[in-house]
C-alpha positions in Angstrom: 56.6 81.3 118.6 59.8 82.8 119.8 61.9 85.5 118.2 65.0 84.4 116.2 68.3 85.0 118.0 70.1 88.2 117.0 72.9 86.3 115.3 70.4 84.8 112.8 68.8 88.1 111.9 70.4 89.9 109.0 72.3 93.0 110.3 73.1 96.1 108.4 76.9 96.4 107.8 78.7 98.6 110.3 79.6 102.0 108.8 81.4 104.9 110.2 84.5 107.0 109.7 86.9 105.0 107.5 84.4 102.1 107.0 82.7 101.3 103.7 80.0 98.9 102.7 81.8 96.8 100.2 78.6 96.2 98.3 78.7 99.8 97.2 82.3 100.3 96.2 83.1 102.0 92.9 85.3 100.4 90.3 88.2 102.6 91.4 87.7 101.8 95.1 87.5 98.1 94.3 90.7 98.3 92.3 92.5 99.9 95.3 91.2 97.3 97.7 94.3 95.6 99.2 96.7 97.6 97.1 98.9 98.4 100.1 98.9 94.8 101.4 99.2 92.6 98.3 102.0 92.3 95.8 102.9 89.9 93.0 106.1 88.9 91.2 106.5 88.3 87.5 109.5 87.1 85.5 111.0 89.8 83.2 113.9 90.3 80.8 115.8 93.6 81.5 118.6 94.4 79.1 118.8 90.8 78.1 119.1 89.5 81.7 116.4 87.5 83.4 114.9 89.0 86.6 111.8 89.4 88.6 109.6 92.5 88.9 107.5 93.2 92.0 104.2 94.8 91.3 101.5 96.3 93.6 98.0 94.8 93.4 97.0 97.3 90.8 100.0 96.4 88.5 102.2 99.4 89.5 105.9 98.3 89.3 107.7 98.6 92.6 111.1 96.9 92.3 113.2 94.5 90.3 115.6 91.8 91.5 117.5 89.0 90.0 116.1 86.2 92.2 112.6 85.1 92.9 113.4 84.3 96.6 114.7 87.9 97.0 111.5 89.3 95.5 109.3 87.3 97.8 111.5 88.2 100.8 111.2 92.0 99.9 107.5 91.7 99.7 107.3 90.0 103.1 109.8 92.4 104.6 107.5 95.3 103.7 104.6 93.7 105.5 102.8 92.8 102.3 101.4 89.4 101.2 102.9 87.8 98.0 100.3 86.3 95.8 100.7 84.0 92.8 99.4 85.1 89.5 98.5 82.8 86.6 
């Protein structure tokens, strides 16, 4: 019988400075995951005027604009990924 190739043997996750095993994240660490890379837009009413609020992944408000396309463009311009929410 031959040994299994290394790519078929379960490996321990790489850890080191700045690296975490995602199976052991706390709730706070999980909530922060992707916060600086993901943003979402939601429609709002501000002083009786329709607009769109840009929020970080954790819900923190970041900006308001009057057009959806401008909100998405602002997210992309800041090297973030716009994600739809339902």
